[in-house]
C-alpha positions, 0 to 999 in steps of 0.5 A, spaced: 091 348 901 094 351 908 100 353 906 100 361 903 103 360 896 108 363 892 105 361 885 103 367 881 110 370 886 107 378 882 100 377 883 101 375 890 108 381 891 103 386 888 099 385 895 104 385 900 104 393 900 097 393 901 098 388 907 104 391 910 100 396 916 097 387 918 104 385 917 108 391 922 103 389 927 104 382 928 111 383 928 110 387 933 106 383 937 111 377 937 117 381 938 114 384 945 112 376 948 117 373 953 125 373 948 126 365 949 130 361 944 125 357 939 128 351 935 132 352 930 131 354 922 132 358 917 133 366 918 127 370 915 128 375 912 124 382 914 116 383 914 115 376 910 119 371 913 121 365 910 115 365 904 119 366 898 124 360 901 117 355 901 116 350 894 108 352 894 107 346 890 111 341 894 112 344 901 115 338 904 120 338 900 122 345 903 122 343 910 125 336 909 131 340 906 131 345 912 130 339 917 137 336 913 141 343 916 136 343 922 134 337 925 128 334 926 125 340 928 125 347 925 122 353 926 119 358 921 115 363 919 111 365 914 109 372 914 105 373 921 105 365 923 110 362 926 111 354 923 114 348 927 115 341 923 117 336 926 122 331 921 122 325 925 116 320 929 119 320 936 118 328 936 112 328 933 110 322 939 113 326 944 110 333 942 102 330 939 101 324 943 104 326 950 104 333 951 096 331 946 093 336 951 097 342 948 097 340 941 091 339 939 088 344 937 087 346 930 090 353 926 085 357 923 085 356 915 081 360 910 080 356 905 077 350 910 072 356 912 071 360 906 070 353 901 065 349 905 070 344 908 068 345 915 060 343 914 064 336 911 069 335 916 069 336 923 078 335 922 079 342 922 074 344 928 078 347 934 079 342 940 074 343 944 067 340 946 064 341 939 070 337 937 069 332 942 062 330 940 063 329 934 069 325 934 064 321 940 059 320 935 065 317 930 067 313 934 062 309 937 061 307 930 069 306 927 073 303 933 077 298 933 070 294 935 066 297 931 071 296 925 072 288 925 064 287 924 066 291 917 071 285 915 065 281 911 062 287 908 069 290 906 072 283 902 064 283 898 066 289 895 073 288 894 070 282 889 066 287 886 071 291 884 074 286 882 068 284 877 070 291 875 076 292 874 075 286 869 069 288 865 071 296 866 080 296 866 081 303 863 076 306 869 080 302 875 080 310 878 072 310 877 072 302 881 076 304 886 072 310 887 066 305 888 070 301 892 072 307 897 066 309 899 061 303 899 063 301 906 063 308 909 056 309 905 053 302 908 056 304 916 053 311 915 047 311 911 045 305 910 046 306 903 048 300 898 052 304 892 051 301 885 057 297 883 059 302 878 056 309 876 052 310 882 049 318 882 052 319 890 059 316 889 060 320 882 057 327 886 061 324 891 069 324 887 065 331 884 066 334 890 073 333 893 075 334 884 071 342 886 074 342 893 082 340 892 081 345 886 078 350 889 083 350 896 088 353 893 096 355 897 095 361 893 087 361 895 088 361 903 094 367 903 088 372 899 083 370 904 088 371 910 091 377 908 084 381 905 078 376 907 074 383 903 075 378 897 068 375 899 065 380 899 066 384 891 061 384 886 062 380 881 064 385 876 069 387 881 076 385 879 078 380 884 070 377 885 073 370 882 075 368 889 068 369 891 065 365 885 069 359 887 069 359 895 060 359 894 062 354 888 066 349 892 061 351 898 055 349 895 058 342 893 060 341 900 053 344 902 049 338 898 054 333 899 053 335 907 045 334 906 043 330 900 044 322 904 042 326 911 034 327 907 031 321 906 033 318 913 030 324 916 024 323 912 023 316 914 024 318 920 018 323 920 013 318 917 015 313 922 018 308 915 026 306 919 023 302 923 029 295 921 035 299 919 040 300 922 046 306 920 049 310 924 045 316 922 038 313 923 041 310 931 044 318 932 038 321 930 034 316 934 038 318 940 037 326 937 030 325 938 031 323 946 035 329 947 033 336 951 031 342 945 037 345 948 043 341 946 039 339 939 041 344 934 049 343 936 048 335 936 045 336 929 051 339 927 055 335 929 052 329 927 052 332 919 059 333 920 061 326 923 057 322 916 059 326 910 067 326 914 066 319 914 064 317 908 068 323 905 076 321 908 073 313 907 073 316 898 079 319 898 084 316 902 083 308 900 082 310 893 088 315 893 093 309 895 090 304 892 092 308 885 099 309 889 099 301 890 097 300 883 102 304 880 108 301 885 106 294 881 106 297 874 114 299 876 115 294 879 111 286 876 118 283 880 114 284 887 107 283 884 108 277 882 113 274 889 106 277 892 102 272 888 106 266 889 106 267 897 098 268 895 097 261 891 103 257 896 098 259 902 091 259 899 092 256 892 087 258 887 081 255 889 078 262 892 080 267 894 083 271 900 079 273 906 083 277 914 083 269 916 088 269 911 093 276 913 098 273 918 099 269 914 101 274 908 107 277 911 109 279 904 103 282 902 103 286 908 110 289 907 107 291 898 101 294 904 106 297 909 110 300 903 105 303 899 102 306 905 111 309 906 112 310 900 107 316 897 103 318 905 097 322 901 098 327 907 105 329 906 104 334 913 099 331 915 094 335 917 096 341 921 096 342 929 096 347 934 099 349 940 094 352 945 098 354 950 106 355 950 111 350 951 117 348 951 121 343 948 129 341 949 131 348 951 126 350 945 119 355 946 114 354 942 109 359 943 102 358 944 098 359 937 104 356 933 102 352 927 105 344 928 106 340 922 109 332 921 113 332 914 111 324 913 114 326 906 119 327 901 123 325 895 131 325 895 129 332 889 130 338 893 129 344 887 136 344 886 139 342 892 146 338 893 143 336 900 146 327 902 140 323 901 143 321 906 142 326 912 136 326 909 130 328 915 123 326 915 118 320 918 118 317 912 124 318 907 129 318 914 135 314 911 138 311 916 130 308 917 130 307 910 136 306 906 134 308 900 127 311 901 124 314 894 124 307 892 120 301 892 122 296 897 117 291 900 123 287 903 125 293 908 119 290 913 121 282 914 127 281 917 132 276 915 128 269 917 122 274 912 117 275 918 115 282 919 119 288 923 115 291 928 115 298 923 108 299 920 107 307 917 100 306 919 103 309 926 104 315 923 101 316 916 094 316 920 097 321 925 098 322 932 096 324 937 088 325 939 087 327 932 090 322 928 085 319 924 079 315 928 076 311 922 085 308 921 082 302 922 077 300 917 081 305 912 087 300 914 083 294 912 080 296 908 087 298 904 089 290 905 082 287 902 082 291 896 090 291 895 089 283 897 083 280 893 087 284 886 094 281 887 090 275 888 086 275 880 089 281 876 096 283 873 097 290 872 103 291 867 105 297 863 100 299 857 102 300 850 100 302 843 097 299 838 104 297 835 106 293 841 110 299 844 110 300 852 106 306 854 111 310 857 109 315 863 111 320 868 106 319 873 103 326 876 101 328 883 095 333 886 098 339 890 095 341 896 093 337 902 092 330 898 096 329 895 092 324 891 096 321 885 092 321 878 089 317 873 095 314 868 096 309 863 096 301 865 095 294 862 089 290 868 088 284 866 085 279 871 089 272 872 090 266 867 087 262 873 080 266 874 078 267 867 074 260 867 072 260 875 071 268 876 064 266 879 066 260 883 071 264 885 068 270 887 
């Protein structure tokens, strides 16, 4: 979504001569700045920089390879943009946490603006008053103390998900979507989605699917170099990107406005009394403000509430997909977690949050699920708001800064040893055999949990860390522990009883979501007869 692409490389190379003047100007601007040593990195090509060396489908692989060669802080040039990749949690915390006043801005992301993402989330908003207002509104509803109040609802929704899985296991992805979005919709809109086939949940799924499909690296590159493409007539060659941008923007605006309108109408008719939601409370607060501040407040509120629903849907549902994949591939881990639940809780009731501290192996599975395939491999890019120097290296104002959270053992033919791998969740010194799903890596010799919790980095760092991380973590835990207590996951089989092999496939881009895959989901033996009593 954010990274210049070489997908369709001939197409991009044909337009590069047209942008030569722009690129040369950028290079001259860079060369005229104070010459200080930047962090190490691969030698850039003239004009193009390192763009032809990037694996655009999985750019974190390239940053990991460079990290193995150059260290925890790697500098590259992508056309005219300077980019820093952070490959260790220690450095990420030193910059994004301890120097958050410098590293809390966002780079300009053409696709976020032109494809409608900026209309529904403040995650891409620059560091300033508008972002602070949105963050404050979100924090009021989802801070750690508020997240505690959501736990009964999360448990209830997780159990409703189990009923759906038993009735229609083949639609497990849709059930995850309903569960993931239901908590956010309840808190934000006071809207209770139906157990299945809810129209608002379907609209949410469609909006995210269209947005992720349209905001490709190739489109980001084209819009950055040639913004006039958005003004071409429909009959003209190259206008397809304009139509794609309009389609995505329309979906985003619909997702932002439609759930918001009923609450505004209730307020206008004084029929909102007795209702309590993030929207109603803040609309009442807005009515007490002066007229000059209302427009900014309403824009911030719409972005904030849409962001809350979108983020709860995509992050939680994608993480639950990874969990199911892990259980299908590793039945021994599944059985060990179920044995722990049966031993601690028994089979005559279902887990609650009060049981969390007593289920360390289940907790280790949750942590390993976060670590194994984080859905934001490079996080959301930061940008420096002023010059900085770290460990003797100069980092310019306006540099794009990314945390390389994820990597894999395959480096496009590279022969780099895994022992030299550098990326936060795949640091072989910290996580031996990092490409394997191994929950016990988070347990000590006595079976107690270690202090290492991937939630400390998968939800982001610094002031731009995900403000809904407490509710998100709780949703993931409630979904996983409830499924482990009630369901079995295994390979699907064909009509002849043969296992259906598959290769997991992920959607590329900023959000690396796992695609639907064949699997068998069935209730555990004790759930059949006493389901109503358990739920």
